[in-house]
PASE-19739 format. One line per field, with one value per residue (C-alpha): residue in three letters; x, y, z. Coordinates in steps of 0.25 Angstrom, whole numbers, padded with zeros to 4 digits. Example, Ala and Ser with C-alpha at 12.3 -4.5 7.8 and 13.67 -1.06 7.14 Angstrom:
BEGIN
residu <- [ALA, SER];
c1 <- [0049, 0055];
c2 <- [-0018, -0004];
c3 <- [0031, 0029];
# end
This chain:
BEGIN
residu <- [MET, THR, THR, GLN, LEU, ALA, PRO, THR, PRO, ILE, PHE, LYS, ALA, PHE, ASP, ASN, ALA, GLY, LEU, PRO, LEU, SER, PHE, GLY, PHE, LEU, TYR, THR, TYR, GLN, ALA, GLY, THR, ASN, THR, PRO, GLN, PRO, THR, TYR, THR, ASP, SER, THR, GLY, ASN, THR, PRO, ASN, PRO, ASN, PRO, VAL, LEU, LEU, ASN, ALA, ARG, GLY, GLU, ALA, GLN, ILE, TRP, LEU, ASN, PRO, LEU, GLN, ASN, TYR, LYS, PHE, LEU, LEU, THR, ASP, SER, LEU, GLY, ASN, GLN, ILE, PRO, GLY, TRP, PRO, VAL, ASP, ASN, ILE, SER, GLY, SER, LEU, TYR, PRO, GLY, GLN, SER, ILE, ILE, PRO, ASN, THR, ASP, ASN, ALA, PHE, ASP, ILE, GLY, SER, LEU, SER, ASP, ARG, TRP, ARG, ASN, GLY, TYR, PHE, GLY, THR, GLN, ILE, PHE, VAL, GLY, PRO, ASN, ASN, SER, PRO, ILE, VAL, ASP, SER, SER, GLY, ASN, VAL, GLY, TYR, TRP, ALA, ARG, THR, ALA, ALA, GLU, ILE, ALA, ALA, GLY, VAL, THR, PRO, VAL, ASN, PHE, ALA, TYR, THR, PRO, GLY, ASP, LEU, ARG, ARG, TYR, GLY, CYS, ASP, ILE, THR, GLY, GLY, THR, ASP, ASN, SER, ALA, GLN, ILE, SER, ASN, ALA, ILE, ASN, ALA, ALA, VAL, ALA, SER, GLY, GLY, VAL, GLY, TYR, ILE, TYR, HIS, PRO, GLY, GLY, THR, ILE, ALA, HIS, GLY, SER, GLN, ILE, THR, ILE, PRO, ASN, GLY, LEU, ALA, VAL, ILE, GLY, TRP, ASN, ARG, ALA, TYR, CYS, ILE, PHE, LYS, PHE, THR, GLY, THR, PRO, ALA, GLY, SER, PRO, ALA, SER, THR, ARG, SER, ALA, TRP, ARG, TYR, THR, GLY, VAL, PRO, PRO, TRP, SER, GLY, TYR, ALA, ASN, VAL, SER, PHE, ARG, HIS, VAL, GLN, ILE, TRP, TYR, GLN, ASN, THR, VAL, ASN, PHE, ALA, ALA, ALA, ILE, GLU, LEU, ASN, GLY, TRP, GLY, TRP, ALA, TYR, TRP, GLU, ILE, ASP, ASP, CYS, TRP, ILE, LYS, GLY, GLY, CYS, SER, PHE, GLY, ILE, ILE, LEU, ASP, GLY, VAL, GLU, LEU, CYS, SER, VAL, HIS, ASN, CYS, LEU, ILE, GLU, ASN, LEU, ASN, ALA, THR, VAL, ALA, TYR, GLN, ILE, TRP, ILE, VAL, ASN, GLY, PRO, ASP, ARG, GLY, PHE, ASN, GLN, GLY, GLN, GLY, PHE, SER, ASN, VAL, ILE, THR, LEU, ARG, GLU, ASN, GLN, ILE, SER, GLY, GLY, SER, ASN, ALA, TYR, GLY, ILE, ALA, ASP, ASP, GLY, GLY, ASN, ALA, HIS, THR, ILE, VAL, ALA, ASN, ASN, PHE, ASN, ALA, ASN, SER, ILE, ALA, LEU, LEU, ALA, SER, GLY, THR, SER, GLY, LEU, VAL, VAL, THR, GLY, ASN, SER, PHE, GLU, SER, HIS, ALA, ALA, THR, GLY, SER, GLY, THR, VAL, ILE, PHE, ASN, ASP, GLN, ALA, ALA, ASN, SER, GLY, ALA, PHE, VAL, GLY, PRO, ASN, TYR, GLY, PHE, LYS, ILE, GLU, GLY, CYS, GLY, PHE, TYR, THR, ASP, MET, ALA, ALA, THR, HIS, ASN, CYS, LEU, SER, PHE, ALA, GLY, GLN, LEU, ASN, THR, ILE, THR, GLY, ILE, SER, VAL, ALA, ALA, ASN, ALA, VAL, VAL, THR, ILE, SER, THR, GLY, GLY, ALA, SER, ASN, PRO, PHE, VAL, VAL, GLY, GLN, ASN, ILE, CYS, ILE, SER, GLN, VAL, LEU, GLY, MET, THR, GLN, ILE, ASN, GLY, LEU, ALA, GLY, TYR, VAL, THR, ALA, ILE, GLY, GLY, ALA, SER, GLY, ALA, TRP, THR, VAL, THR, THR, THR, ILE, ASN, SER, SER, THR, PHE, SER, ALA, TYR, ALA, SER, GLY, GLY, GLN, ALA, ARG, GLY, MET, HIS, MET, ALA, GLY, THR, VAL, ARG, ALA, ASN, THR, PHE, GLY, TRP, VAL, LEU, GLY, ARG, GLY, SER, ALA, ILE, ASP, VAL, SER, PHE, LEU, ALA, ASN, SER, THR, CYS, ALA, ASP, ASN, ILE, ASP, ILE, SER, GLN, SER, GLY, GLY, ALA, SER, HIS, TYR, THR, GLY, ALA, HIS, ASN, ASP, ALA, PHE, GLY, ASN, THR, LEU, LEU, ALA, PRO, ALA, ALA, ALA, ILE, ALA, PHE, GLY, ASN, GLY, ASN, GLY, ILE, SER, GLY, PRO, THR, TYR, THR, ASP, THR, ARG, TYR, ARG, SER, ILE, PHE, LEU, ALA, GLY, VAL, GLN, LEU, GLY, TYR, THR, THR, VAL, ALA, TYR, ALA, ALA, ALA, ILE, THR, PHE, ASP, LEU, GLY, ALA, ALA, ASN, GLY, PHE, ASP, ILE, THR, ALA, THR, ASN, GLY, VAL, ALA, PHE, THR, ILE, ASN, SER, PRO, ALA, ASN, ALA, SER, ALA, GLY, ASN, THR, PHE, GLN, VAL, THR, ILE, HIS, ASN, THR, SER, GLY, GLY, ALA, LEU, GLY, ALA, LEU, THR, TRP, GLY, PRO, SER, PHE, LYS, LEU, ALA, GLY, ALA, TRP, THR, GLN, PRO, ALA, ASN, GLY, PHE, SER, ARG, SER, ILE, LEU, PHE, MET, VAL, ASP, SER, ALA, GLY, PHE, SER, ARG, GLU, ILE, SER, ARG, SER, ALA, ALA, ASP, VAL, PRO, ASN];
c1 <- [-0064, -0076, -0074, -0083, -0083, -0075, -0084, -0083, -0074, -0076, -0090, -0091, -0103, -0107, -0116, -0127, -0118, -0111, -0099, -0091, -0099, -0088, -0088, -0102, -0108, -0113, -0123, -0124, -0136, -0142, -0151, -0165, -0162, -0155, -0147, -0132, -0124, -0109, -0100, -0085, -0072, -0066, -0069, -0065, -0078, -0070, -0071, -0085, -0086, -0092, -0107, -0109, -0097, -0090, -0086, -0073, -0071, -0073, -0086, -0080, -0079, -0075, -0088, -0088, -0102, -0105, -0108, -0119, -0127, -0135, -0134, -0142, -0132, -0136, -0127, -0126, -0116, -0107, -0118, -0128, -0137, -0142, -0137, -0149, -0151, -0147, -0149, -0147, -0152, -0149, -0135, -0129, -0116, -0111, -0113, -0126, -0135, -0149, -0154, -0150, -0137, -0139, -0127, -0130, -0125, -0129, -0119, -0107, -0102, -0096, -0097, -0082, -0072, -0064, -0053, -0061, -0073, -0084, -0081, -0096, -0109, -0123, -0135, -0150, -0160, -0154, -0143, -0145, -0133, -0130, -0137, -0150, -0150, -0150, -0153, -0142, -0148, -0156, -0169, -0161, -0152, -0140, -0132, -0126, -0124, -0121, -0119, -0126, -0118, -0112, -0122, -0134, -0130, -0128, -0142, -0148, -0152, -0152, -0153, -0163, -0156, -0141, -0141, -0142, -0132, -0133, -0142, -0151, -0165, -0167, -0156, -0166, -0178, -0185, -0195, -0194, -0207, -0215, -0224, -0219, -0215, -0200, -0199, -0191, -0182, -0179, -0176, -0167, -0159, -0158, -0153, -0143, -0139, -0136, -0130, -0115, -0108, -0121, -0122, -0129, -0140, -0152, -0154, -0167, -0165, -0177, -0192, -0202, -0198, -0211, -0211, -0222, -0215, -0206, -0192, -0182, -0170, -0157, -0145, -0135, -0145, -0146, -0158, -0154, -0161, -0157, -0169, -0180, -0191, -0188, -0182, -0195, -0198, -0213, -0219, -0232, -0235, -0247, -0242, -0251, -0243, -0239, -0229, -0230, -0216, -0219, -0226, -0214, -0209, -0194, -0190, -0177, -0177, -0164, -0158, -0149, -0140, -0150, -0139, -0129, -0128, -0140, -0134, -0148, -0151, -0162, -0158, -0165, -0177, -0192, -0199, -0214, -0224, -0235, -0247, -0253, -0249, -0250, -0238, -0228, -0215, -0208, -0195, -0193, -0180, -0181, -0167, -0165, -0153, -0146, -0139, -0137, -0149, -0151, -0164, -0159, -0167, -0178, -0193, -0202, -0217, -0230, -0242, -0235, -0235, -0220, -0210, -0197, -0197, -0183, -0184, -0171, -0162, -0149, -0141, -0152, -0154, -0166, -0162, -0168, -0180, -0195, -0204, -0219, -0226, -0241, -0251, -0265, -0263, -0249, -0237, -0223, -0213, -0201, -0203, -0191, -0196, -0184, -0191, -0203, -0214, -0219, -0221, -0215, -0203, -0194, -0181, -0181, -0171, -0160, -0167, -0154, -0147, -0158, -0157, -0169, -0164, -0169, -0182, -0195, -0205, -0220, -0232, -0247, -0257, -0255, -0240, -0227, -0215, -0205, -0209, -0197, -0199, -0186, -0171, -0158, -0152, -0163, -0160, -0172, -0166, -0170, -0183, -0195, -0208, -0221, -0236, -0234, -0244, -0232, -0218, -0210, -0213, -0202, -0202, -0191, -0179, -0166, -0158, -0168, -0163, -0174, -0168, -0171, -0184, -0197, -0209, -0222, -0235, -0249, -0257, -0268, -0264, -0253, -0248, -0236, -0227, -0215, -0219, -0209, -0216, -0213, -0222, -0219, -0226, -0233, -0236, -0236, -0227, -0218, -0204, -0200, -0198, -0187, -0173, -0162, -0169, -0167, -0178, -0171, -0172, -0185, -0198, -0211, -0224, -0238, -0252, -0259, -0270, -0271, -0263, -0252, -0239, -0226, -0217, -0223, -0217, -0227, -0227, -0234, -0241, -0242, -0252, -0246, -0254, -0243, -0229, -0221, -0213, -0200, -0185, -0189, -0204, -0212, -0223, -0236, -0243, -0256, -0253, -0244, -0253, -0247, -0233, -0226, -0224, -0211, -0197, -0185, -0176, -0186, -0188, -0201, -0207, -0219, -0229, -0243, -0242, -0251, -0246, -0232, -0230, -0215, -0213, -0220, -0210, -0199, -0193, -0185, -0182, -0189, -0181, -0192, -0206, -0217, -0232, -0243, -0252, -0260, -0249, -0236, -0224, -0212, -0200, -0193, -0180, -0189, -0187, -0201, -0197, -0200, -0212, -0226, -0235, -0241, -0256, -0261, -0259, -0246, -0240, -0227, -0220, -0207, -0199, -0193, -0179, -0167, -0172, -0171, -0181, -0175, -0174, -0187, -0198, -0213, -0224, -0237, -0244, -0256, -0259, -0263, -0252, -0239, -0225, -0220, -0228, -0221, -0233, -0228, -0216, -0220, -0210, -0196, -0191, -0199, -0194, -0180, -0171, -0181, -0177, -0186, -0180, -0177, -0189, -0199, -0213, -0221, -0236, -0240, -0252, -0249, -0239, -0227, -0219, -0204, -0195, -0181, -0176, -0181, -0194, -0206, -0218, -0232, -0243, -0254, -0250, -0240, -0226, -0223, -0234, -0230, -0240, -0234, -0225, -0211, -0209, -0197, -0183, -0176, -0177, -0190, -0197, -0189, -0184, -0194, -0188, -0196, -0208, -0218, -0214, -0213, -0226, -0233, -0230, -0232, -0245, -0248, -0252, -0264, -0270, -0283, -0281, -0292, -0299, -0296, -0293, -0278, -0272, -0258, -0253, -0242, -0233, -0227, -0241, -0245, -0242, -0257, -0267, -0283, -0291, -0306, -0312, -0326, -0329, -0326, -0317, -0303, -0291, -0276, -0266, -0254, -0240, -0238, -0231, -0219, -0216, -0202, -0196, -0201, -0214, -0226, -0240, -0254, -0266, -0280, -0291, -0306, -0318, -0330, -0335, -0347, -0342, -0329, -0317, -0311, -0298, -0285, -0273, -0260, -0249, -0236, -0228, -0237, -0232, -0244, -0243, -0255, -0268, -0275, -0289, -0299, -0307, -0322, -0332, -0331, -0317, -0302, -0289, -0275, -0261, -0247, -0235, -0221, -0213, -0200, -0187, -0191, -0204, -0214, -0225, -0225, -0236, -0233, -0247, -0262, -0275, -0279, -0294, -0303, -0304, -0316, -0316];
c2 <- [0161, 0169, 0179, 0190, 0200, 0213, 0226, 0237, 0247, 0259, 0264, 0262, 0266, 0263, 0270, 0265, 0258, 0251, 0260, 0266, 0279, 0288, 0301, 0298, 0304, 0296, 0304, 0299, 0302, 0298, 0286, 0289, 0304, 0314, 0319, 0318, 0309, 0308, 0296, 0296, 0295, 0284, 0275, 0286, 0294, 0307, 0312, 0312, 0310, 0322, 0319, 0315, 0306, 0308, 0294, 0292, 0288, 0274, 0277, 0275, 0282, 0280, 0280, 0277, 0278, 0282, 0268, 0275, 0280, 0275, 0281, 0284, 0284, 0291, 0289, 0298, 0299, 0311, 0319, 0317, 0306, 0296, 0282, 0272, 0264, 0275, 0281, 0269, 0271, 0266, 0262, 0258, 0266, 0253, 0238, 0240, 0232, 0236, 0222, 0209, 0203, 0188, 0178, 0169, 0157, 0154, 0156, 0157, 0172, 0181, 0195, 0199, 0189, 0187, 0196, 0206, 0211, 0222, 0233, 0235, 0229, 0235, 0226, 0229, 0220, 0206, 0197, 0182, 0172, 0158, 0145, 0149, 0163, 0168, 0183, 0190, 0203, 0204, 0212, 0224, 0224, 0218, 0208, 0195, 0181, 0169, 0156, 0143, 0138, 0124, 0123, 0126, 0116, 0105, 0109, 0109, 0123, 0133, 0148, 0156, 0170, 0170, 0184, 0180, 0173, 0159, 0158, 0170, 0165, 0174, 0166, 0153, 0161, 0165, 0176, 0186, 0193, 0182, 0178, 0164, 0151, 0150, 0137, 0130, 0142, 0142, 0127, 0129, 0140, 0131, 0119, 0127, 0134, 0121, 0113, 0111, 0124, 0132, 0145, 0139, 0150, 0156, 0171, 0178, 0191, 0198, 0198, 0186, 0172, 0164, 0148, 0139, 0126, 0122, 0126, 0115, 0120, 0112, 0112, 0123, 0133, 0148, 0156, 0170, 0184, 0198, 0203, 0194, 0205, 0205, 0191, 0183, 0168, 0167, 0152, 0152, 0138, 0132, 0118, 0108, 0095, 0086, 0085, 0100, 0102, 0102, 0115, 0123, 0134, 0131, 0117, 0110, 0096, 0089, 0077, 0065, 0065, 0073, 0083, 0092, 0107, 0112, 0126, 0132, 0147, 0157, 0172, 0185, 0179, 0178, 0165, 0168, 0157, 0164, 0155, 0149, 0134, 0126, 0118, 0124, 0132, 0143, 0137, 0123, 0117, 0102, 0101, 0086, 0091, 0099, 0111, 0126, 0134, 0149, 0157, 0172, 0185, 0178, 0181, 0169, 0172, 0166, 0157, 0144, 0137, 0138, 0149, 0141, 0126, 0121, 0106, 0099, 0110, 0113, 0125, 0134, 0149, 0158, 0172, 0186, 0181, 0186, 0174, 0177, 0165, 0165, 0153, 0152, 0137, 0137, 0145, 0143, 0153, 0144, 0129, 0121, 0107, 0097, 0085, 0079, 0088, 0091, 0076, 0075, 0065, 0076, 0074, 0075, 0083, 0092, 0106, 0111, 0124, 0133, 0148, 0158, 0172, 0186, 0182, 0189, 0178, 0182, 0173, 0173, 0169, 0154, 0155, 0150, 0158, 0147, 0132, 0125, 0110, 0106, 0105, 0110, 0123, 0133, 0147, 0157, 0171, 0186, 0183, 0191, 0183, 0190, 0186, 0171, 0163, 0155, 0162, 0150, 0135, 0127, 0112, 0101, 0111, 0110, 0122, 0132, 0147, 0158, 0171, 0186, 0183, 0192, 0183, 0189, 0182, 0187, 0175, 0170, 0155, 0147, 0146, 0154, 0164, 0154, 0140, 0129, 0116, 0101, 0098, 0101, 0114, 0108, 0093, 0094, 0082, 0081, 0086, 0089, 0101, 0111, 0109, 0119, 0132, 0147, 0158, 0171, 0186, 0184, 0193, 0186, 0194, 0188, 0193, 0180, 0171, 0168, 0156, 0162, 0163, 0170, 0157, 0144, 0130, 0119, 0105, 0092, 0087, 0072, 0065, 0055, 0042, 0034, 0034, 0022, 0021, 0018, 0023, 0028, 0032, 0029, 0039, 0036, 0047, 0047, 0059, 0059, 0055, 0045, 0046, 0047, 0061, 0059, 0055, 0048, 0058, 0068, 0074, 0072, 0079, 0073, 0082, 0082, 0067, 0062, 0050, 0050, 0065, 0063, 0063, 0076, 0086, 0076, 0075, 0065, 0060, 0050, 0037, 0029, 0031, 0021, 0018, 0021, 0032, 0036, 0029, 0033, 0030, 0038, 0032, 0043, 0045, 0049, 0039, 0037, 0024, 0030, 0039, 0036, 0029, 0037, 0041, 0049, 0062, 0069, 0075, 0072, 0082, 0086, 0098, 0110, 0110, 0118, 0131, 0146, 0157, 0170, 0185, 0185, 0195, 0191, 0201, 0204, 0192, 0201, 0192, 0180, 0170, 0169, 0174, 0160, 0148, 0136, 0128, 0116, 0114, 0105, 0110, 0114, 0100, 0099, 0112, 0108, 0120, 0130, 0144, 0155, 0168, 0182, 0183, 0195, 0196, 0209, 0210, 0220, 0225, 0221, 0223, 0214, 0209, 0208, 0198, 0198, 0191, 0200, 0193, 0202, 0194, 0197, 0201, 0197, 0188, 0177, 0177, 0162, 0152, 0140, 0129, 0117, 0120, 0127, 0125, 0135, 0136, 0149, 0161, 0167, 0155, 0150, 0162, 0165, 0178, 0184, 0175, 0185, 0193, 0181, 0175, 0187, 0182, 0167, 0160, 0148, 0135, 0130, 0117, 0112, 0103, 0093, 0097, 0085, 0083, 0083, 0091, 0090, 0100, 0096, 0108, 0100, 0102, 0116, 0128, 0133, 0124, 0126, 0119, 0120, 0115, 0110, 0107, 0110, 0098, 0101, 0098, 0098, 0104, 0095, 0099, 0101, 0090, 0093, 0106, 0112, 0125, 0137, 0131, 0141, 0137, 0142, 0135, 0140, 0135, 0137, 0135, 0130, 0122, 0130, 0134, 0134, 0125, 0115, 0118, 0117, 0110, 0114, 0103, 0104, 0111, 0123, 0135, 0146, 0160, 0158, 0150, 0147, 0152, 0144, 0152, 0154, 0147, 0152, 0158, 0154, 0157, 0154, 0153, 0153, 0145, 0143, 0131, 0134, 0127, 0118, 0113, 0122, 0129, 0143, 0152, 0165, 0171, 0168, 0174, 0185, 0182, 0173, 0174, 0170, 0157];
c3 <- [-0179, -0184, -0195, -0200, -0212, -0211, -0209, -0220, -0213, -0223, -0228, -0243, -0252, -0266, -0277, -0285, -0295, -0283, -0285, -0273, -0270, -0272, -0264, -0260, -0246, -0234, -0225, -0210, -0202, -0188, -0191, -0195, -0197, -0207, -0195, -0199, -0190, -0191, -0194, -0191, -0199, -0189, -0177, -0167, -0171, -0169, -0183, -0190, -0205, -0213, -0215, -0227, -0227, -0241, -0247, -0254, -0269, -0265, -0257, -0244, -0230, -0216, -0208, -0193, -0186, -0171, -0165, -0156, -0168, -0180, -0194, -0207, -0219, -0233, -0245, -0257, -0269, -0271, -0278, -0266, -0272, -0262, -0264, -0265, -0252, -0243, -0233, -0223, -0209, -0194, -0197, -0183, -0179, -0172, -0172, -0165, -0174, -0178, -0176, -0168, -0170, -0171, -0174, -0185, -0177, -0162, -0151, -0161, -0160, -0150, -0146, -0143, -0137, -0125, -0130, -0138, -0131, -0132, -0123, -0119, -0122, -0120, -0120, -0118, -0111, -0109, -0112, -0114, -0112, -0110, -0115, -0109, -0114, -0100, -0098, -0090, -0088, -0075, -0072, -0067, -0080, -0074, -0082, -0076, -0080, -0071, -0079, -0074, -0063, -0061, -0049, -0058, -0068, -0057, -0052, -0066, -0064, -0076, -0072, -0078, -0077, -0077, -0073, -0059, -0050, -0046, -0034, -0038, -0039, -0052, -0059, -0058, -0063, -0050, -0051, -0040, -0042, -0034, -0046, -0051, -0044, -0043, -0036, -0047, -0048, -0034, -0033, -0045, -0038, -0026, -0033, -0040, -0027, -0020, -0031, -0031, -0033, -0031, -0024, -0012, -0012, -0019, -0019, -0019, -0026, -0020, -0024, -0022, -0027, -0027, -0026, -0025, -0022, -0010, -0011, -0006, 0002, 0000, 0008, 0006, 0001, 0005, 0001, 0001, -0002, 0002, 0009, 0016, 0012, -0003, -0006, -0005, -0008, -0009, -0008, -0015, -0014, -0006, -0003, 0005, 0003, 0014, 0021, 0025, 0023, 0008, 0010, 0014, 0005, 0007, 0013, 0017, 0020, 0025, 0017, 0022, 0030, 0039, 0043, 0037, 0033, 0026, 0025, 0021, 0023, 0020, 0020, 0017, 0010, 0013, 0012, 0010, 0011, 0004, 0006, 0019, 0020, 0032, 0038, 0028, 0030, 0023, 0026, 0031, 0035, 0037, 0041, 0045, 0053, 0043, 0048, 0045, 0041, 0041, 0039, 0040, 0037, 0030, 0030, 0032, 0030, 0024, 0027, 0030, 0043, 0046, 0043, 0045, 0049, 0055, 0056, 0059, 0056, 0063, 0064, 0059, 0060, 0058, 0059, 0057, 0050, 0049, 0050, 0049, 0045, 0046, 0044, 0050, 0054, 0060, 0059, 0064, 0061, 0064, 0067, 0072, 0070, 0075, 0070, 0063, 0069, 0055, 0053, 0039, 0042, 0045, 0053, 0068, 0076, 0072, 0074, 0082, 0083, 0077, 0079, 0077, 0078, 0076, 0069, 0068, 0070, 0068, 0067, 0069, 0079, 0077, 0074, 0081, 0080, 0083, 0085, 0090, 0091, 0096, 0093, 0100, 0101, 0096, 0098, 0096, 0099, 0096, 0088, 0088, 0088, 0085, 0084, 0085, 0094, 0100, 0097, 0101, 0104, 0108, 0110, 0111, 0111, 0117, 0119, 0114, 0116, 0116, 0118, 0115, 0107, 0108, 0108, 0106, 0103, 0098, 0098, 0107, 0105, 0111, 0125, 0124, 0117, 0119, 0122, 0126, 0123, 0121, 0108, 0094, 0088, 0076, 0080, 0095, 0096, 0108, 0106, 0120, 0129, 0128, 0135, 0138, 0133, 0136, 0134, 0137, 0134, 0127, 0127, 0127, 0124, 0123, 0124, 0121, 0127, 0141, 0140, 0131, 0139, 0135, 0138, 0140, 0144, 0139, 0135, 0133, 0146, 0147, 0157, 0166, 0168, 0176, 0182, 0186, 0199, 0193, 0192, 0178, 0180, 0168, 0165, 0158, 0150, 0143, 0134, 0121, 0110, 0100, 0105, 0118, 0122, 0128, 0121, 0127, 0133, 0136, 0150, 0157, 0169, 0178, 0186, 0192, 0196, 0207, 0216, 0211, 0215, 0217, 0202, 0199, 0194, 0191, 0177, 0170, 0156, 0147, 0145, 0138, 0132, 0129, 0131, 0121, 0118, 0131, 0140, 0135, 0145, 0148, 0156, 0163, 0172, 0184, 0196, 0202, 0209, 0223, 0219, 0223, 0213, 0202, 0204, 0193, 0185, 0180, 0168, 0161, 0152, 0146, 0152, 0146, 0153, 0156, 0151, 0154, 0153, 0157, 0155, 0146, 0146, 0146, 0142, 0137, 0142, 0147, 0159, 0150, 0150, 0157, 0154, 0156, 0157, 0163, 0168, 0159, 0168, 0179, 0190, 0193, 0189, 0177, 0172, 0174, 0173, 0168, 0173, 0170, 0176, 0173, 0164, 0163, 0161, 0158, 0156, 0146, 0154, 0169, 0179, 0183, 0194, 0194, 0201, 0205, 0192, 0182, 0179, 0177, 0181, 0176, 0184, 0183, 0171, 0175, 0173, 0174, 0175, 0183, 0181, 0187, 0199, 0198, 0183, 0184, 0191, 0192, 0202, 0197, 0203, 0214, 0221, 0232, 0236, 0224, 0225, 0228, 0216, 0207, 0210, 0206, 0192, 0193, 0188, 0196, 0189, 0196, 0197, 0204, 0216, 0220, 0233, 0243, 0258, 0255, 0243, 0238, 0228, 0217, 0215, 0203, 0196, 0199, 0208, 0210, 0216, 0217, 0227, 0227, 0241, 0240, 0254, 0268, 0271, 0277, 0267, 0267, 0257, 0258, 0255, 0240, 0231, 0223, 0230, 0228, 0232, 0225, 0221, 0223, 0223, 0226, 0232, 0230, 0238, 0233, 0242, 0235, 0247, 0250, 0264, 0272, 0268, 0278, 0284, 0275, 0280, 0273, 0272, 0280, 0269, 0268, 0276, 0277, 0282, 0290, 0292, 0279, 0277, 0268, 0257, 0259, 0250, 0236, 0238, 0237, 0243, 0238, 0245, 0238, 0242, 0239, 0242, 0250, 0250, 0262, 0254, 0262, 0254, 0260, 0258, 0250, 0249, 0250, 0247, 0257, 0256, 0249, 0234, 0226, 0219];
# end
């Protein structure tokens, strides 16, 4: 044990000779004054001593001081003569020292013990504890101390401020004023959080935490704040390295075995990419098939090209986020990659079961809201899209559900507010059409260029140069660049072929591919063994299949584009099970027609643009009872037909046909090819012969309401037909008089 000297319990004074100051007097004053201040007879402080205090014959007295006051003592003999060396000022009434108390041996003494403790302790500015002299008083004056954890020790991380709990970024030295680079501090916090026994999260306490280097996201990490407007991670770097994935502010990349539970989440934080950096992302999740991701109530903004990249992630949710990334070169607010489209040896596939829900997605004149390059079971529901050039571009998806969204575009570029395509957004590589989709209960609003539609179905058109006559027709195509544009297992649709016209409108699947650039071959399941020989022309394309577009509203197209553009879809077979029904369109400036199915059809702008025949199944097209109302909103897809002695239309290629007659020789329009019930088509004849036209003979399938009158020189006349269930093309209406060319 440790011992110490006993204190002097009784005050004792001596005279000049060193003898007891018998019957001397002790005067007590307030420190620094001559104002009397009492002392007390015992420790209770209830009975004050007389002032001056009379000493006994041994020069002694019981003197107890007020512990909250300082004193000045003056000592005299019995005759009132002042003893040399007195008075003594600033005598503490307690154990309060007038200077620092420093032990003479480091780390050897205690204040109190486990059984005998001080009741209260009062300290001023700071208390330092532990082997690193860590301060335990925070900036608000609160005291706390959380010792270094086993996880921190295992990660080799020593906290800077033990006043904060494990996970709190201030514990690891992060500055919340936005003025310094905290890359290393954030990484230390992450390493400690995901080490064995770690808390599993990093906590943003509010303010701005800047970092100039990319932050690597490991499995099992939650990034948590308390309000996305106040908990800001500001990326200050301007990386220009290659690959572009090195430029992302926060990045996850999967590790073998390329699947498992990632369990990564971001909640209530803001990721701000401060500088303009092309082909970089605020958050990049390169999952390689790892599952369970959540980005909830976050604010993603800045000058990088991509707000959030979801590449090869499964079971992922982006919910209630504000995403407003602006970049003058290219900007995708959310990019679902599903493979190596970025070109940096990333994994292919696995972008499955992704939900994008209740987000505000805003961009600029060159921005995509969501670019979805494929995968299974993607749900885009109840989002608000503002000011993007293209709100949604979907390619190669299966089971895409788009419901309850508001799509609004404000850019004069692009071909549609929502586009279903078969090519990847960034590289243009073929990724395939969309299968089994639903577009329902959405509002489409656009006031863009003449070619900008609310909803467009588009895709890669491939020029046919040959088709074999065989049980499995082999199609040769001249397009496709350095690689065959088709893949095995993909569907294929044929249209606009001359000679082998029986194949137009037929669809099948690709069983093999081959050939070389400029002459790629595609072996199909289409049986052409009984067809005529191929002559020339034709297009091969993939099909968007088994989809539903219903109960939507299309508006504000201002007579420029179409509400729905399905000109890519070759005919009712190539648009297998595409049902467009119960969808409304409302022009902001013009009147509208309504049909019996709840569709509001634009006038004069088109509700649905049919470029290649039927294109659509469903009552809005095939129900002839309401055809006169419905056709008011149909924009016909026209093609120019060469003037000849005998002319045949292909209803699998277009549903509007222009003929310019250049002489007075009689000619015949044969019965149309590839006609099916419900087809509507218009024929327009222009007279540029310089005189009267020869007689026109209509083929046997045409049923006219009366004799046909040829237009005069410099004029044209049009006639509209619909194919009935018996295959006859029956007249619906015609020009009442000549119309100038």
